[in-house]
N, C-alpha and C positions, 0 to 999 in steps of 0.2 A: 292545243298544239299550235306552235308558232309557224304561220305560213308566210310571214313577211320576208323581205329580202335578207339574205345571209350576209353578214358583215365579213370583211376580209379576215379579221381576227378569228371569228367563229369558224370560217371555212378552214383556216389553217389548223385550228385546234382539232376539228373533227377529222380532217384528212390525215394529220400526223398521228393523232390518238396516242394510246399508250406506247405503241411501237416507236413512233417518232420521238416521244419524250424520253424513252429509255434506250432502245437499241440503236436507232439511227443517230439521235443526238449524242449518243455515247461516243461516237467517233469524234465529236467536237469537244468532248469533255476532257478536263485535265486528268480525270481518272481513267481515261480510255486505255485499253491494252493495245499493244503493238502486234498482236498475233496476226499473221497473214498480211502484214503491212510492210511494203518495201522500204519504208522509212523507220521501221521499228528498230529500237536499240538492240544491238547484238554484240556479243563478245568476239574478239578476234581469235587468231590461232595461237601464237605464243602469248605469254603474259605481257600485257601492254605496259610500257613505261610512260606513255603520254596519253592523254584523253582527247587532245585537240591539236590542231596545227594553225599557226598564224604564218602565212606565206607572204613574205615581202618581196616584191618584184620591181626591179629598176630596169625599165625597158630602154633599149638602145645600145647596150653593150658597154658596161663599165670597165674602165681600164684597170686591170689587176696590178700593173706595175706603177700605178699612181695612187693606189689605195692601201692594199694589204700585203703585196708581194714585194718586199724590199730587195732590190737587186743592186748592190753597191758596185758590182763589176760593170753594170750597164752605165752607171755614172762615170766610172773610171775610163771606159772606152767610148764615151760619147763622141760621135762624129766618125768613128771607125767604120770602114765599109765591110760588109759581110755578103755572103751569097744566100739569099732566102729561097726556099723551095716552093713558096706559094705567095701570090700577090693578087689582090682584088678578085678572089674566087677562081684564080687560074694557077695551075701547077706548072712548074718549070724551074729555071735558074735565073734569079734576078739579083743584080747588084743593088744593095740598099745600105743606108747609113743608120747606125744605131742612134737612138734619141733618148737621152736620159729623162727622168721625171723632173718636172719643174717644181714638184712639191717635196719639201724635206720630210724625212721619216724620223721617228723617235720610238724608243721602247716604252711600253706601258705595263703596269701591273707587276705582280710577283712573277708572272710567267715571262716577262721581258719581251712580249710579242711586239713586232714592229708594225706601226700604223702610221700612215702619212698624215700630214697636217690638215688634210681634207676632213678627217673624222676625229677631232680631239675629244668629243664627248663619248663616242663609242670606244675610243682608246681608254677612257677612264673606267669602263666596265669590261675591258678585254678579257679578264679572267673568267668571265661567264661564257665566253664564246669559244667555239671550236672552229678555227679558220681552215678552210680547205683551199690550199694554194696550188693544187695540181688538178683542177677541174679541166675537162675537155669534152667536146661535143662533136656532132657529125656535120654541122653546116655552119658556114660563115655568112649566110644570108639571113636577114632579119626575120622574115616570115617563117622560114623553115626552122631556124634555131629557136624562135619564140614558141612555135608549135611544139617542138621537141621538149623544151623546158617545162611545158605544161602538160603535154599528153604522152610523151615518150616517143612520138613519131615525128620525124622531120619531113615525111613525104605525104602522109595522108591525115585527114581529120580523124581524130580518135577521142574517146572520152578524156576529159581533163583529170588531173590528179585529185582535185576536190570531189569530182563526181565519183571516182573510184572509191574514195574514202567514205563518201555518203552511202554508196552501194554496199560497201563491205561492213560498215558499222552502224548505219542508220543514224537517227537523231536521238538526243536525250531531252529535247524540248520540242514537242509537237506544235508549239505555237510560233516557232521561228524556223526558217529554212535551215537545213543541215549544212548548206554550203552557201556562203555569201561573199560577194566581191565588192569592195569599197574602192572605187576608182573614178577619177574625173573623166576618163576616156579609156577606150580599149587600147591595149598595146598592139604591136605588130601582130598580124594573124587575126585580129579582131575578136569577136565574141566566141570564136571557136576555142579560145583559151579557157573559157569556163563552160563550154558546152558538154552535154552528156552523150552526144552522138548516138551510138546504138544501145547504150544503157537506158533504162526507163527514164522518161523525161523529168520525173520528179527529182532526179539527182543532179540536174543542171544547176549552175550557180545563179543566185539571185543578185543582179547587178544593182548597186545603190550608188547614185551620183551625189557626191557631197554638194551641199548648198543650203539655202534657207529652208527648203522643203524637200528633204531627201526621200520622203515617203508621201508623195502627193496624193495617192489614192488609197492609202491605208488608214481610213477613218470610218467609223461606223456611220452608215447612211441614215440611220434613224436613232432616236434617243432611247427607244424601248428595247433594251437588250433581250428581254424574254421573248418579245415578238420576233426579233431578228433570229433568235435561236430556233423558234418554231418554223420560220420561213426556211432556214437552212436545213432543218430536219426533213421538211417536206421535199425540198429540192434534192436532198440526198436520197430519199425514197425513190423519186422519179429517176434520178441518175443511175442508181443501182439497178433498177429494172431495165433501163436503157442499156447499161453496160452488160447485163446478163445476156442480152441478145447479140452483143458484139464483144465477146470476151477477149478476142485477139487484138482489139484496137488499143494499143499501148498509149497513144496520144489521148484517147478519150479518158482512160483511167487517170492519166496525168492531169488532165483538165479538172476532173472531179476532185482530185486531191488538192489541186490548187485552190479550190473554193474553201476546203477545210483549213488549209494553211493560212489563207488570207483572213479567215475569221479569227484564228488565233493571233495573227499579227496585229489585227485591229486592237486587240487588248494589250499586247505585250510590246510590240515593236516601237510605238511612239515613246514609251517610257525609256526604252533602251537607248534611243537616239537623243534623249533630252539630257543635256549636260548641265542644266541649271543647278542641279544638286551637288555638283562636284565642287570641291573646295578650291580656293584660289591657289593653294599650294600645289594641288594636283594639276590644275591648268598650267601653272608655271613650269611644272616638271616636264610637260609635253611641249612647252613653248607655244601655248594657245592663248590668244587674247580673249578676254571676257566677251561672250556673245558671238565668237567666231563660229562659222558653220562650214568651213572648208579648210583645205590645207592638210598636209600629211600628219601634222599633230592631231588634228581632229579625227582623221582616219584611224590613227593608232589608238586614241582614247576610246573611240566607239568600238574598235575591235576588242579592246579589253573588256568593255561592258557586255558585248555580245558573247565573248568567251565565257564570262561569268554566268551567262544565262543559257549556256549549253550548246551554242553553235559549234558544230564539229570542225569545220574547215573554213578559215577566213583568209581571203587573199586581199592584199593591199598593193595597189599599183600607184606609184608616186607621180607618174606623168603618162601621157598618151603617146601615140605614134608620131607626134610632132613635138618639137621643143623638148627633146629628151637627151639621153646620154650619148647619142651618136656623134661624137666630137671629131668629125673628119677635119675640120678647118682649124679648130682652136680648142686645145685642152683646157683653156680657161673656163669653158662651159661647165666642166666638172666641179669647179669651185662653187659656182652658184647653185648647182643642183645638189651638191653635198650638203650645203647649208640648209637646204630644205628638208633633209631627212635625218641629219646627224643627231640633233637634239630630240626629235620625236621618237626615233628608234631607241635611243638611250632611255628616254622617259618610259617607254613601253616596257622594256626589260626590267628597269628598276621598279616600276609599279607592280608588275607581275611578281617580282621577287619578294617585295615587302608585303604583298598580300598572300604569300604562300602558294601562288599559282604557277610559278615558273617550273617547278619540278614536274608538273603534269601538263605543261604547255610546251610544245615543240615550236620554236621560232626558227624559220628558215629565211635567209636572205640570198637572193641570187639574181642573175642577169643572163642574157642569152649567150654571150661569149665575151672574150676580152678584146684587147686592142693591141695592134702591132708595136713591138719595141723598136721598130725601124721604119724608115720611110725612104721614098725615092729621092728626096731632097734633104740635104743636111740641114739641121736646125728647123725642120718643118714644125709648125705649131700644132698640128693635129695628128691623129692616129687612125689607122684603118681597122677593119674587122679582123678578128683573129680567133679561130676555133680551137687551136692546138693547146691553149693554156689560158685559164682565167681563174677567178676566185669566187667562192661562195662561202657562207658560214652558217653554222647551226648553233642553237643555244637552248638550254632547258630540256625538258622531256626525255631524260635519260642519256643526254650527250655529255661527254667529258668537257669541262670548261677549262680555259687557260692553256689550250694546246693548239699547235699548228700541225695539221696532218697534210703530208705531201709537199714535195718541193719541185720547183721548175729548174731548168738549166740556169746557168749564170746570168743569162739575159732575159729570162722570162719568155722565151720563144716556144719551148716545148716542155711537157711534163718530164720529170727525171726520176721521181721516186714517189711511190704510193699514189699513183694516178687514180682519180675518181671520175667516172663517166656520169653523164646525166642519168642513165639507167641505174647506176649505183646509188646516186642521191635519192632517187625515187624508192628504190628497194629498201634503203635504210630508213627513210621516212615512214614507209608502211610498217616495217618491222617494229619501230618504236611505238607505233599505234597498236601493235598486237596483230598485225596482218602479215601472213606469209605471202610475199609478192608472187611466188610461183603457184600458189593455190587460189589466189583471188582472180578468178577467171569468169568470162561471160561468153557463152556460145553465140556466135553470130556468123551468118553466111557460111555455115558448114565447118567452122573451126573455132577453137577456144582462143579468146584474146585476153591480154592482161596489160597493165600499165607499162611493164618493163619489156613487153614483147617476148623475145626468147633470150633476153640478156639480163644483166644486172646481178650484182652481188651486194650483200649487206656488208657495210664497212664496219666490221666488228671492232676494229682498233679504236674507234672514237666513242664507243658505247660504254657508259659508266657501269 
């Protein structure tokens, strides 16, 4: 009988035993089932037309009348005075001057959809897009409108859309988070935009910051993978015993699952973020220089790679809460910012299409609100916040391409036909994923909550 000191390896092997090797380590195995797992893959309510979402968010308030909402009457009446009912978050009667777009528009594709010269590359694939030119929302303040665009609530912190999708459908790849955010910085409202709030914490977004080392801590700490698996199995055994005494501790369960996900990410995530195997033609498609590790092109290409590997919801934010689309002083900022996303977005949609992925990938582009078609000074170079009308678009994943849904009035001040509220956008997004937005609920503080609150309708007119 050996009475000498027990080695670390021997201790782990004895402690984990057959149970650790089979049952507990099974949670970390690629063959593990998702029974009783909040991240387990599930089917939605109606038949899904999309398997995943890539949510493109341009923070700051992109001007609809300078991008996708061509208003020739605004050009014709440039400098004419009107009476506006809202100005700088205040209701009333204000004499203001109409300001035309400084960017020419032209028609693209077989659909003849109007797109400004800010987005010539997106114009070249416009027949794949459904442009929503009559969007409106509840707030013209950045924080509230950004919160509403992500969570459905302009007033309170609520779970983000990505968290709701993760909660409703789970993940198809246990080695990667179901909800990931690729962003150099948070938008207005901060990390609440990808938070899970009262949903289980395992559904919150995993924020990845582009750069030379986007996953600085996702590397195996030891070279012996078998030994690490035994360590994790033993840890899982202790964690489960600890959790059994504290079953109501949601955060504890989330922390335990974070260890499991982290182990899977050590194996799969570094490869997903490694672009060295992509062809020069693919990099060029996204506008990426060889060896680049940041920029919106990098975010878009990594999103495609993560979508291929089963990540359910991906959000891409092109800029943070500074240096963004909030062009109060000079609409010329839009030109610089548009150059940063025009080619990458076009590359993403083209790449998804040629790989046969676009039909099952819903791509959504939006911003928190639009910008005023008028100003207090004639010929002013900038525009203010405007909640009454703005533009979003959707592509792939069961959406009709080559159409414009909704119209504003002749100046782009208010919606005039087929208006779509933020709640409607969320309801439609969930519907295309196979989720009934009225049935996806979570009981919290004595009532049932949902992404669309008590509002929202599926925009059936845009569904293929």
